[in-house]
SEZA-69084 format. One line per 3 residues: number of its first residue (from 1); for each residue x, y, z of N, C-alpha, C. Coordinates in Angstrom, 3 decimals. Layout:
residues N
NUM = X/Y/Z/X/Y/Z/X/Y/Z  ...
//
This chain:
residues 244
1 = -3.382/-8.174/18.459/-2.187/-8.088/17.615/-1.240/-7.056/18.202  -0.105/-7.527/18.646/0.854/-6.692/19.359/2.098/-6.490/18.496  2.399/-5.227/18.173/3.582/-4.911/17.377/4.623/-4.157/18.194
4 = 4.557/-4.303/19.494/5.549/-3.663/20.351/6.944/-4.166/19.992  7.893/-3.240/19.857/9.260/-3.607/19.518/9.486/-3.861/18.044  8.444/-3.698/17.208/8.586/-3.935/15.784/8.582/-2.614/15.012
7 = 9.345/-2.609/13.924/9.455/-1.413/13.090/8.703/-1.653/11.784  7.861/-0.689/11.408/6.955/-0.834/10.270/7.106/0.344/9.327  7.208/0.054/8.032/7.225/1.074/6.985/5.881/1.074/6.281
10 = 5.265/2.257/6.150/4.049/2.421/5.350/4.283/3.577/4.387  4.225/3.311/3.089/4.390/4.388/2.111/3.036/5.033/1.828  3.075/6.309/1.444/1.836/7.032/1.172/0.939/7.087/2.389
13 = 1.517/7.501/3.530/0.821/7.354/4.817/0.299/8.661/5.393  0.204/9.706/4.581/-0.241/10.991/5.125/-1.743/11.188/5.036  -2.444/10.301/4.317/-3.904/10.438/4.212/-4.530/9.105/3.804
16 = -5.858/9.060/3.854/-6.618/7.935/3.339/-6.271/6.605/3.984  -6.226/5.570/3.151/-5.963/4.211/3.637/-4.600/4.124/4.297  -3.598/4.794/3.727/-2.256/4.752/4.305/-2.213/5.314/5.712
19 = -2.919/6.420/5.940/-2.956/7.013/7.277/-3.669/6.094/8.261  -4.747/5.435/7.805/-5.468/4.504/8.673/-4.601/3.310/9.038  -3.831/2.810/8.073/-2.918/1.700/8.350/-1.862/2.124/9.367
22 = -1.315/3.322/9.174/-0.309/3.835/10.112/-0.883/3.955/11.515  -2.089/4.497/11.646/-2.711/4.655/12.962/-2.951/3.302/13.630  -3.368/2.314/12.828/-3.633/0.994/13.391/-2.348/0.362/13.928
25 = -1.266/0.482/13.168/0.013/-0.049/13.645/0.482/0.706/14.889  0.289/2.020/14.915/0.686/2.811/16.082/-0.087/2.366/17.318  -1.403/2.159/17.159/-2.228/1.707/18.278/-1.777/0.336/18.782
28 = -1.175/-0.458/17.876/-0.712/-1.796/18.258/0.718/-1.782/18.785  1.311/-0.584/18.922/2.614/-0.469/19.574/3.822/-0.405/18.674  3.634/-0.317/17.347/4.768/-0.327/16.422/5.506/1.006/16.408
31 = 6.776/0.943/16.032/7.557/2.118/15.670/7.454/2.269/14.157  7.179/3.494/13.689/6.783/3.680/12.297/7.723/4.566/11.497  7.976/4.148/10.254/8.544/5.005/9.224/7.440/5.221/8.197
34 = 7.073/6.464/7.961/5.940/6.791/7.102/6.383/7.771/6.023  5.847/7.635/4.817/6.291/8.511/3.739/5.166/9.376/3.189  5.578/10.494/2.614/4.702/11.399/1.890/5.532/12.165/0.888
37 = 4.874/12.941/0.043/5.581/13.597/-1.056/5.819/15.085/-0.842  5.125/15.702/0.113/5.233/17.154/0.295/6.084/17.477/1.510  7.207/18.148/1.276/8.156/18.397/2.351/7.543/19.223/3.476
40 = 6.712/20.227/3.141/6.124/21.064/4.192/5.175/20.254/5.075  4.423/19.341/4.462/3.528/18.476/5.228/4.343/17.529/6.110  5.407/16.980/5.547/6.276/16.072/6.305/6.885/16.791/7.502
43 = 7.368/18.003/7.295/7.972/18.780/8.388/6.957/19.039/9.502  5.728/19.376/9.097/4.682/19.654/10.085/4.321/18.396/10.873  4.206/17.275/10.173/3.865/16.021/10.850/4.966/15.579/11.803
46 = 6.216/15.739/11.398/7.325/15.373/12.279/7.365/16.250/13.521  6.960/17.500/13.362/6.949/18.410/14.509/5.842/18.055/15.502  4.787/17.441/14.993/3.634/17.134/15.833/3.690/15.750/16.468
49 = 4.353/14.799/15.795/4.212/13.399/16.206/5.231/13.008/17.272  4.996/11.830/17.854/5.875/11.308/18.893/7.119/10.692/18.264  8.024/10.264/19.122/9.262/9.651/18.636/9.013/8.282/18.015
52 = 7.808/7.734/18.206/7.477/6.427/17.634/7.073/6.522/16.165  6.933/7.755/15.662/6.614/7.963/14.252/7.647/8.890/13.626  8.119/8.515/12.456/9.047/9.352/11.714/8.587/9.400/10.257
55 = 8.388/10.615/9.762/7.949/10.795/8.383/9.135/11.139/7.491  9.233/10.449/6.368/10.271/10.706/5.376/9.619/11.216/4.100  10.247/12.204/3.486/9.740/12.753/2.232/10.399/12.023/1.060
58 = 9.573/11.482/0.159/10.096/10.799/-1.024/9.071/10.924/-2.142  9.569/11.140/-3.352/8.718/11.219/-4.538/9.024/10.014/-5.413  8.108/9.062/-5.458/8.345/7.838/-6.225/8.286/8.065/-7.731
61 = 7.862/9.251/-8.147/7.892/9.606/-9.574/9.224/10.219/-9.972  10.110/10.370/-9.009/11.452/10.913/-9.225/12.441/9.782/-8.910  13.096/9.268/-9.931/13.923/8.073/-9.731/15.101/8.324/-8.799
64 = 15.647/9.530/-8.812/16.752/9.817/-7.895/16.248/9.864/-6.454  15.030/10.384/-6.248/14.441/10.405/-4.909/14.175/8.986/-4.425  13.674/8.133/-5.297/13.436/6.734/-4.939/14.743/6.017/-4.614
67 = 15.764/6.240/-5.421/17.056/5.591/-5.177/17.624/5.996/-3.820  17.514/7.293/-3.500/18.014/7.779/-2.207/17.214/7.171/-1.062  15.914/7.038/-1.242/15.050/6.442/-0.224/15.427/4.983/0.027
70 = 15.620/4.229/-1.045/15.978/2.812/-0.902/17.334/2.650/-0.221  18.283/3.518/-0.566/19.596/3.458/0.074/19.486/3.769/1.565  18.645/4.728/1.901/18.442/5.077/3.310/17.790/3.917/4.065
73 = 16.839/3.257/3.406/16.182/2.099/4.022/17.186/1.011/4.365  18.070/0.728/3.428/19.030/-0.364/3.637/20.028/-0.039/4.732  20.063/1.228/5.162/20.981/1.620/6.221/20.400/1.546/7.618
76 = 19.081/1.227/7.749/18.503/1.145/9.087/18.815/-0.208/9.714  18.591/-0.311/11.019/19.014/-1.503/11.747/18.133/-2.710/11.484  16.802/-2.503/11.350/15.893/-3.614/11.100/14.576/-3.081/10.562
79 = 13.805/-3.959/9.969/12.458/-3.620/9.527/11.636/-4.896/9.538  10.526/-4.854/10.254/9.707/-6.054/10.404/8.572/-6.134/9.392  8.036/-4.975/8.997/6.885/-4.949/8.090/7.061/-3.824/7.081
82 = 6.769/-4.122/5.821/6.740/-3.104/4.768/5.363/-3.126/4.107  4.687/-1.984/4.110/3.392/-1.857/3.443/3.555/-0.877/2.284  3.516/-1.409/1.071/3.623/-0.578/-0.134/2.231/-0.058/-0.497
85 = 1.935/1.143/-0.037/0.587/1.697/-0.194/0.517/2.847/-1.189  1.592/3.597/-1.362/1.547/4.801/-2.198/1.115/4.453/-3.625  0.250/5.280/-4.194/-0.205/5.029/-5.556/-0.970/6.210/-6.116
88 = -1.102/6.235/-7.449/-1.871/7.261/-8.137/-2.746/6.607/-9.198  -3.679/7.381/-9.735/-4.535/6.905/-10.810/-4.673/7.994/-11.868  -4.592/7.620/-13.113/-4.834/8.520/-14.240/-5.791/7.799/-15.191
91 = -6.974/8.367/-15.414/-8.006/7.703/-16.209/-8.036/8.244/-17.631  -7.961/7.325/-18.598/-8.104/7.649/-20.012/-8.224/6.350/-20.802  -9.018/6.343/-21.867/-9.027/5.157/-22.735/-7.666/4.977/-23.399
94 = -7.386/3.767/-23.842/-6.061/3.404/-24.310/-5.560/4.325/-25.423  -6.450/4.773/-26.313/-6.003/5.593/-27.436/-5.724/7.037/-27.049  -6.035/7.395/-25.803/-5.821/8.774/-25.352/-4.855/8.887/-24.174
97 = -4.229/7.766/-23.789/-3.314/7.807/-22.647/-2.051/8.574/-23.017  -1.726/9.559/-22.193/-0.498/10.328/-22.371/0.682/9.510/-21.842  1.793/9.525/-22.580/2.947/8.718/-22.182/3.476/9.120/-20.809
100 = 3.457/10.424/-20.511/3.922/10.876/-19.196/3.031/10.318/-18.082  1.714/10.272/-18.321/0.799/9.701/-17.331/1.071/8.218/-17.145  1.287/7.506/-18.252/1.597/6.079/-18.170/2.863/5.846/-17.358
103 = 3.900/6.619/-17.640/5.169/6.470/-16.915/4.986/6.742/-15.425  4.195/7.778/-15.094/3.990/8.119/-13.688/3.247/7.007/-12.953  2.193/6.471/-13.579/1.420/5.401/-12.943/2.290/4.169/-12.712
106 = 3.047/3.773/-13.720/3.882/2.578/-13.583/5.036/2.800/-12.609  5.635/3.999/-12.634/6.745/4.278/-11.720/6.296/4.274/-10.260  5.173/4.925/-9.993/4.719/5.064/-8.606/4.042/3.798/-8.106
109 = 3.192/3.219/-8.940/2.379/2.082/-8.497/3.101/0.743/-8.541  4.096/0.605/-9.427/4.714/-0.704/-9.614/6.228/-0.696/-9.433  6.913/0.203/-10.121/8.378/0.209/-10.045/8.842/0.517/-8.621
112 = 8.241/1.520/-7.988/8.662/1.883/-6.629/8.438/0.743/-5.631  7.249/0.137/-5.571/7.086/-0.996/-4.653/8.049/-2.143/-4.930  8.352/-2.370/-6.210/9.298/-3.428/-6.568/10.670/-3.141/-5.960
115 = 11.169/-1.916/-6.146/12.503/-1.586/-5.655/12.534/-1.441/-4.134  11.458/-0.923/-3.550/11.380/-0.862/-2.091/11.394/-2.274/-1.516  10.641/-3.176/-2.154/10.624/-4.573/-1.689/12.004/-5.206/-1.803
118 = 12.722/-4.874/-2.858/14.081/-5.397/-2.998/14.954/-4.953/-1.828  14.846/-3.674/-1.470/15.669/-3.157/-0.371/15.278/-3.754/0.964  13.972/-3.801/1.258/13.563/-4.296/2.575/13.785/-5.802/2.692
121 = 13.726/-6.518/1.560/13.970/-7.965/1.626/15.398/-8.251/2.086  16.328/-7.381/1.716/17.720/-7.569/2.152/17.825/-7.450/3.676  17.093/-6.490/4.243/17.060/-6.347/5.696/16.407/-7.561/6.339
124 = 15.256/-7.951/5.796/14.485/-9.034/6.396/15.193/-10.375/6.303  15.928/-10.599/5.238/16.675/-11.860/5.113/17.739/-11.962/6.192  18.362/-10.842/6.524/19.360/-10.863/7.595/18.711/-11.189/8.938
127 = 17.468/-10.731/9.117/16.741/-10.983/10.356/16.165/-12.394/10.412  15.880/-12.952/9.237/15.216/-14.254/9.178/13.717/-14.181/9.378  13.150/-12.971/9.149/11.699/-12.813/9.302/11.270/-11.495/8.686
130 = 9.972/-11.388/8.396/9.439/-10.136/7.876/8.120/-10.338/7.160  7.453/-9.231/6.891/6.195/-9.229/6.162/6.229/-8.084/5.147  5.839/-8.378/3.905/5.699/-7.359/2.870/4.268/-7.440/2.357
133 = 3.588/-6.300/2.332/2.191/-6.253/1.899/2.009/-5.123/0.900  1.517/-5.460/-0.287/1.218/-4.466/-1.320/-0.264/-4.112/-1.271  -0.565/-2.823/-1.298/-1.960/-2.398/-1.360/-2.335/-2.227/-2.823
136 = -3.176/-3.129/-3.298/-3.568/-3.137/-4.699/-4.938/-2.468/-4.847  -5.887/-3.148/-5.449/-7.197/-2.559/-5.739/-8.080/-3.653/-6.310  -9.402/-3.451/-6.272/-10.282/-4.374/-6.984/-9.970/-4.371/-8.481
139 = -9.333/-3.292/-8.946/-8.951/-3.222/-10.360/-7.696/-4.050/-10.623  -7.328/-4.898/-9.657/-6.298/-5.913/-9.887/-6.925/-7.266/-10.190  -8.255/-7.352/-10.083/-8.945/-8.616/-10.382/-10.059/-8.435/-11.412
142 = -10.581/-7.216/-11.527/-11.537/-6.867/-12.570/-11.067/-5.554/-13.180  -11.774/-5.065/-14.171/-11.378/-3.782/-14.748/-12.593/-3.042/-15.274  -12.345/-1.866/-15.833/-13.397/-0.987/-16.328/-12.777/-0.052/-17.345
145 = -13.560/0.428/-18.260/-13.054/1.305/-19.305/-12.279/2.491/-18.729  -11.180/2.833/-19.400/-10.399/3.997/-18.998/-9.319/3.719/-17.978  -9.182/2.462/-17.574/-8.238/2.130/-16.503/-7.064/1.275/-16.979
148 = -6.691/1.365/-18.234/-5.652/0.481/-18.771/-4.340/0.614/-18.012  -3.878/1.833/-17.806/-2.597/2.028/-17.116/-2.691/1.609/-15.653  -3.757/2.021/-14.984/-3.932/1.707/-13.564/-4.067/0.207/-13.345
151 = -4.906/-0.435/-14.166/-5.106/-1.872/-14.035/-3.818/-2.640/-14.305  -3.068/-2.208/-15.310/-1.787/-2.866/-15.597/-0.863/-2.788/-14.386  -0.822/-1.624/-13.743/0.058/-1.462/-12.582/-0.413/-2.311/-11.409
154 = -1.715/-2.401/-11.199/-2.237/-3.147/-10.050/-2.175/-4.649/-10.268  -2.365/-5.103/-11.518/-2.165/-6.525/-11.788/-0.706/-6.903/-11.506  0.227/-6.025/-11.870/1.631/-6.274/-11.553/1.874/-6.301/-10.062
157 = 1.165/-5.446/-9.343/1.360/-5.344/-7.899/0.885/-6.595/-7.168  -0.111/-7.299/-7.723/-0.537/-8.560/-7.096/0.224/-9.752/-7.664  0.841/-9.583/-8.839/1.686/-10.643/-9.381/3.003/-10.741/-8.635
160 = 3.516/-9.601/-8.208/4.804/-9.566/-7.528/4.854/-10.455/-6.284  3.859/-10.396/-5.387/3.941/-11.241/-4.184/3.973/-12.734/-4.469  3.425/-13.166/-5.602/3.445/-14.586/-5.914/4.884/-15.094/-6.041
163 = 5.718/-14.323/-6.750/7.114/-14.729/-6.896/7.932/-14.402/-5.657  7.664/-13.246/-5.033/8.413/-12.898/-3.821/8.160/-13.907/-2.715  6.944/-14.436/-2.646/6.653/-15.468/-1.648/7.545/-16.684/-1.865
166 = 7.779/-17.015/-3.146/8.664/-18.151/-3.457/10.122/-17.806/-3.189  10.519/-16.571/-3.541/11.899/-16.141/-3.333/12.272/-16.086/-1.852  11.325/-15.641/-1.017/11.667/-15.258/0.355/11.090/-16.163/1.432
169 = 10.232/-17.107/1.035/9.588/-17.953/2.037/10.578/-18.721/2.897  11.675/-19.161/2.304/12.668/-19.908/3.065/13.388/-19.077/4.107  13.242/-17.744/4.007/13.865/-16.839/4.978/12.862/-16.337/6.016
172 = 11.675/-16.958/6.049/10.686/-16.568/7.048/9.944/-15.294/6.711  9.908/-14.927/5.421/9.269/-13.677/4.987/7.996/-14.016/4.216  6.859/-13.489/4.669/5.570/-13.694/4.017/5.215/-12.453/3.213
175 = 4.748/-12.669/1.982/4.466/-11.548/1.070/3.057/-11.707/0.510  2.233/-10.663/0.637/0.852/-10.712/0.173/0.421/-9.359/-0.383  -0.749/-9.354/-0.994/-1.383/-8.119/-1.447/-2.775/-8.022/-0.835
178 = -3.244/-6.799/-0.662/-4.616/-6.526/-0.216/-5.257/-5.631/-1.268  -6.444/-6.022/-1.723/-7.124/-5.286/-2.789/-8.398/-4.641/-2.255  -8.349/-3.355/-1.906/-9.554/-2.678/-1.417/-10.564/-2.435/-2.535
181 = -11.840/-2.475/-2.156/-12.899/-2.061/-3.053/-13.161/-0.578/-2.900  -14.419/-0.187/-2.908/-14.785/1.222/-2.766/-14.701/1.610/-1.294  -13.756/2.491/-0.989/-13.465/2.877/0.392/-13.752/4.368/0.561
184 = -14.388/4.719/1.672/-14.772/6.101/1.923/-13.571/6.897/2.459  -12.843/7.505/1.544/-11.716/8.376/1.887/-12.027/9.794/1.436  -11.152/10.736/1.784/-11.325/12.117/1.326/-11.335/12.183/-0.193
187 = -10.491/11.367/-0.823/-10.424/11.359/-2.281/-11.743/10.872/-2.872  -12.378/9.897/-2.231/-13.664/9.393/-2.710/-14.728/10.478/-2.658  -14.791/11.188/-1.548/-15.810/12.226/-1.416/-15.556/13.399/-2.360
190 = -14.288/13.638/-2.694/-13.963/14.713/-3.628/-14.271/14.333/-5.075  -14.105/13.051/-5.407/-14.220/12.636/-6.804/-15.601/12.117/-7.175  -16.409/11.747/-6.179/-17.738/11.222/-6.460/-18.806/12.081/-5.797
193 = -19.792/12.510/-6.594/-20.929/13.255/-6.046/-21.755/12.328/-5.156  -22.532/12.886/-4.212/-23.328/12.041/-3.305/-24.208/11.032/-4.036  -24.801/11.448/-5.155/-25.658/10.510/-5.883/-24.852/9.375/-6.515
196 = -23.613/9.673/-6.926/-22.739/8.627/-7.463/-22.326/7.654/-6.359  -22.050/8.184/-5.180/-21.713/7.328/-4.044/-22.874/6.400/-3.703  -24.086/6.955/-3.724/-25.265/6.159/-3.408/-25.472/5.047/-4.438
199 = -25.275/5.367/-5.720/-25.446/4.373/-6.772/-24.430/3.234/-6.620  -23.154/3.612/-6.416/-22.126/2.593/-6.261/-22.345/1.742/-5.009  -22.772/2.376/-3.927/-23.039/1.633/-2.692/-24.093/0.562/-2.924
202 = -25.073/0.895/-3.770/-26.132/-0.052/-4.066/-25.664/-1.259/-4.850  -24.503/-1.148/-5.502/-23.954/-2.272/-6.262/-23.087/-3.186/-5.407  -22.787/-2.765/-4.183/-21.994/-3.575/-3.251/-22.950/-4.441/-2.427
205 = -22.731/-5.760/-2.379/-23.648/-6.618/-1.615/-23.882/-6.162/-0.176  -22.870/-5.614/0.466/-23.062/-5.137/1.841/-23.779/-3.796/1.895  -23.993/-3.165/0.736/-24.804/-1.959/0.677/-24.128/-0.687/1.136
208 = -22.808/-0.701/1.213/-22.092/0.501/1.662/-20.661/0.469/1.181  -20.004/1.634/1.242/-18.573/1.704/1.024/-17.857/1.200/2.282  -16.643/0.723/2.089/-15.824/0.344/3.231/-15.186/1.557/3.885
211 = -14.666/1.357/5.070/-13.936/2.396/5.786/-12.444/2.071/5.759  -11.580/3.088/5.737/-10.131/2.832/5.716/-9.676/1.899/6.835  -10.312/2.013/7.995/-9.919/1.186/9.133/-10.170/-0.303/8.866
214 = -11.136/-0.613/8.001/-11.423/-2.010/7.689/-10.314/-2.621/6.828  -9.709/-1.810/5.993/-8.545/-2.266/5.236/-7.355/-2.427/6.174  -7.205/-1.473/7.082/-6.068/-1.498/8.012/-6.062/-2.768/8.852
217 = -7.237/-3.234/9.281/-7.287/-4.422/10.133/-6.854/-5.678/9.382  -7.178/-5.748/8.085/-6.727/-6.895/7.286/-5.205/-6.862/7.144  -4.667/-5.656/6.889/-3.219/-5.499/6.770/-2.535/-5.908/8.065
220 = -3.083/-5.457/9.187/-2.482/-5.805/10.479/-2.450/-7.314/10.684  -3.535/-7.999/10.346/-3.537/-9.448/10.513/-2.452/-10.098/9.666  -2.368/-9.716/8.388/-1.367/-10.325/7.509/0.047/-10.050/7.995
223 = 0.243/-8.897/8.632/1.573/-8.516/9.118/1.901/-9.093/10.485  0.902/-9.635/11.152/1.078/-10.046/12.547/1.599/-11.469/12.677  1.920/-11.827/13.913/2.350/-13.191/14.212/1.193/-14.185/14.123
226 = -0.031/-13.685/14.046/-1.182/-14.572/13.865/-1.193/-15.179/12.466  -0.594/-14.484/11.508/-0.482/-15.022/10.152/0.806/-15.824/10.051  0.668/-17.117/9.955/1.839/-17.994/9.884/1.930/-18.768/8.575
229 = 0.852/-18.708/7.719/0.852/-19.592/6.556/0.191/-18.978/5.319  -0.141/-17.697/5.367/-0.710/-17.024/4.199/0.405/-16.253/3.514  0.728/-16.632/2.292/1.759/-15.937/1.527/1.471/-16.105/0.037
232 = 1.840/-15.092/-0.748/1.629/-15.134/-2.188/0.194/-14.900/-2.606  -0.626/-14.326/-1.713/-2.059/-14.184/-1.976/-2.462/-12.717/-2.192  -3.602/-12.550/-2.847/-4.242/-11.238/-2.998/-5.573/-11.300/-2.276
235 = -5.675/-10.629/-1.136/-6.880/-10.651/-0.317/-7.777/-9.490/-0.741  -8.918/-9.808/-1.334/-9.854/-8.792/-1.824/-10.793/-8.390/-0.687  -10.859/-7.081/-0.396/-11.696/-6.567/0.688/-12.641/-5.540/0.074
238 = -13.793/-6.023/-0.403/-14.662/-5.167/-1.229/-16.139/-5.312/-0.937  -16.506/-5.916/0.203/-17.914/-6.089/0.528/-18.644/-7.005/-0.419  -17.896/-7.789/-1.183/-18.486/-8.730/-2.127/-18.661/-8.211/-3.534
241 = -18.181/-6.991/-3.814/-18.454/-6.339/-5.103/-17.969/-7.158/-6.291  -16.748/-7.710/-6.211/-16.189/-8.422/-7.370/-16.755/-9.831/-7.515  -17.627/-10.239/-6.581/-18.190/-11.583/-6.647/-19.581/-11.620/-7.257
244 = -20.137/-10.448/-7.583/-21.516/-10.413/-8.121/-21.517/-9.760/-9.498
//
């Protein structure tokens, strides 16, 4: 999969799955626009990286920051791939969900990808080609107690490509979602004790957590020229967890 000469946007790309996706595209020759929320981290990354990577600071929980980001996007010359990866999670049962938490989850996980997709679709329609990929979750096809806000946002995130595929297919733009299962990231190791990781791994048919790079390879395929007919789909990458 060769992305030489192509420009790729990955949101939430400073760590975890987003960073793995960014690295995979870089290894395949892409020029990258990558986002994060902390200005000091962004400044440090820009100072360290090559000219093929550019980090932009944007807070999707701040509507003025999102609006400025979308306007800046529409001002670039072209964009071949957009990966909407940035997201947050706030766990609480429905009767205890704080309204501010609900607003943050929906703004970051759903509203921002929607508006970013609107902006990049305008670029891609002018080009007559493009790929948009939303990073969802297994909680977009199943759910669990305490995840009402998160699940609502992720179900929306996989619903969006179904209509965008219809809206944009005639312009050569393919739109899909990828739903990771349990992936071994820094956040996973921080939030789950070793015994919890072992228990969950035992519930996955493959007997282990996935690696961020395994999600990145699926994203690369969907974004590549090898994908010519997959659009409007949610590709679940979970080692079989949601099938048992």
